[in-house]
C-alpha positions in Angstrom: 12.4 0.5 25.5 9.3 2.8 25.2 8.1 5.5 22.8 6.1 8.0 23.9 4.5 11.9 23.3 3.3 14.1 26.1 -0.1 16.0 26.3 0.9 19.4 24.9 3.8 18.1 22.9 3.9 18.6 19.1 1.9 16.2 17.2 4.5 13.1 16.1 5.4 12.3 12.5 4.0 9.7 10.2 6.7 7.6 10.9 6.1 7.4 15.0 2.6 7.0 14.5 2.7 4.0 11.7 5.0 2.5 14.6 2.3 3.1 17.8 -1.1 2.3 15.6 1.0 -1.1 14.3 0.7 -2.3 17.7 -2.4 -3.5 17.5 -2.5 -6.4 16.0 -5.1 -7.1 13.0 -5.8 -9.8 10.6 -4.9 -9.3 6.8 -8.2 -9.2 4.4 -7.9 -8.5 0.6 -11.2 -5.9 -0.2 -11.8 -6.7 -4.3 -14.1 -5.5 -6.6 -16.0 -6.9 -9.8 -16.2 -9.9 -11.2 -14.5 -12.3 -13.9 -11.9 -11.0 -15.8 -12.4 -7.8 -14.1 -11.6 -8.2 -10.2 -9.7 -5.9 -8.4 -8.2 -6.5 -5.1 -6.2 -4.9 -2.6 -4.3 -5.7 0.5 -6.4 -4.1 3.7 -5.7 -4.5 7.7 -8.0 -1.6 8.5 -11.3 -4.0 8.2 -13.7 -4.1 10.8 -16.8 -5.4 12.4 -19.6 -2.6 13.3 -23.0 -4.6 13.8 -24.3 -7.7 14.2 -27.9 -6.0 13.9 -27.7 -5.0 10.9 -24.9 -6.6 10.1 -22.1 -4.4 8.8 -18.6 -4.2 8.3 -16.3 -0.9 7.5 -12.5 -1.0 5.9 -10.7 2.2 5.4 -9.2 3.1 2.5 -6.8 5.7 1.3 -8.5 8.5 -1.1 -5.3 8.1 -3.1 -5.3 4.7 -3.6 -6.8 3.2 -7.0 -9.3 1.0 -5.4 -10.8 3.7 -4.0 -12.2 5.4 -7.1 -13.1 1.5 -7.7 -15.1 0.7 -4.7 -17.4 3.7 -5.1 -18.5 3.1 -8.5 -18.8 -0.3 -7.8 -21.1 -0.1 -4.4 -20.4 -3.8 -3.9 -17.2 -5.2 -2.8 -15.8 -8.6 -1.2 -13.6 -9.1 1.8 -11.6 -12.2 2.0 -9.9 -12.5 5.4 -6.4 -14.4 4.7 -5.5 -17.5 6.7 -1.5 -18.6 7.9 0.5 -18.8 5.0 -1.2 -16.1 3.1 1.9 -14.1 3.0 2.6 -14.2 -0.3 -1.5 -13.5 -1.3 -1.0 -10.3 1.1 2.1 -9.3 -0.3 0.7 -9.6 -4.0 -1.9 -7.8 -3.6 -0.6 -5.0 -1.7 1.6 -3.9 -4.9 4.6 -6.4 -4.6 3.6 -9.4 -7.4 4.9 -12.8 -6.3 6.7 -14.8 -9.1 4.2 -17.5 -10.6 1.2 -16.7 -8.0 -2.0 -16.2 -9.8 -4.9 -15.8 -7.3 -8.0 -18.1 -8.0 -11.5 -16.2 -7.2 -15.1 -17.7 -7.1 -17.8 -15.4 -8.1 -20.5 -14.6 -5.1 -23.2 -12.2 -5.6 -21.4 -10.7 -8.4 -18.1 -9.7 -6.6 -14.8 -12.0 -6.9 -13.7 -13.4 -4.0 -10.1 -15.7 -2.8 -11.4 -18.9 -3.5 -9.0 -20.3 -0.2 -10.0 -17.5 2.4 -10.3 -18.6 5.7 -13.5 -16.1 6.3 -15.3 -14.0 3.1 -18.2 -11.5 3.1 -19.7 -9.6 0.5 -21.2 -6.2 1.5 -23.1 -3.5 -0.8 -21.8 0.3 0.4 -24.6 1.9 2.7 -22.3 4.6 3.9 -19.1 6.4 3.1 -17.3 9.0 5.5 -14.5 11.2 5.0 -11.6 10.6 7.7 -8.7 12.5 7.0 -7.0 11.3 4.3 -9.2 8.2 3.8 -12.6 7.1 3.4 -14.6 4.9 6.1 -16.8 2.6 3.6 -19.9 1.2 6.1 -21.3 -2.1 4.0 -24.7 -3.8 5.3 -23.8 -7.9 5.1 -25.0 -9.7 1.7 -23.2 -13.2 1.9 -20.6 -14.5 3.8 -19.0 -18.0 4.9 -15.9 -19.3 6.7 -13.4 -22.5 7.1 -13.2 -23.4 10.5 -10.1 -25.5 9.7 -7.4 -23.0 9.7 -6.3 -20.1 11.8 -5.7 -16.5 10.8 -2.4 -14.3 9.0 -1.7 -11.5 11.4 0.0 -8.7 11.1 1.7 -6.5 14.0 4.2 -4.0 13.6 4.6 -4.0 10.4 5.3 -7.9 10.3 3.5 -10.9 9.7 2.7 -13.7 12.4 0.2 -15.7 13.5 -1.3 -17.0 16.7 0.8 -19.5 19.2 -2.1 -21.1 19.9 -6.0 -21.4 18.8 -7.9 -19.0 20.5 -10.7 -20.6 23.4 -14.2 -19.5 22.6 
């Protein structure tokens, strides 16, 4: 079945837009700020790299979410890329706590990161851009690392998935 909107037609509703934008597969991250007993995090699949020189990343947050104001105040944030098998972690930080799950954080450069992330980075906010109902936070890379022994958790069409085969270089 093909769903479409034709040029000149009225803009589709949010349900249609969510389904359409959901056709783009993405990884899943947990964005964090704070450290020690004051780490705050939220699930976000709206993360992307922006530039290698200088090294920049971008996360888009709704101005209505609690994390938005925390990120504005913190000026430094972490991004933990989730691996296969981390659906429960994604759900936990998306506001659907998982009984018995206690996230383990390690502190790097004053920010708590998930200790078992596939990849991690610390970013210093360089720019904030209002865009519709969201703010785009562009951060300059401060520190980063990754594991080469795991595959990413994938989000597509409102659900989780995994790579069917490892990506070749």
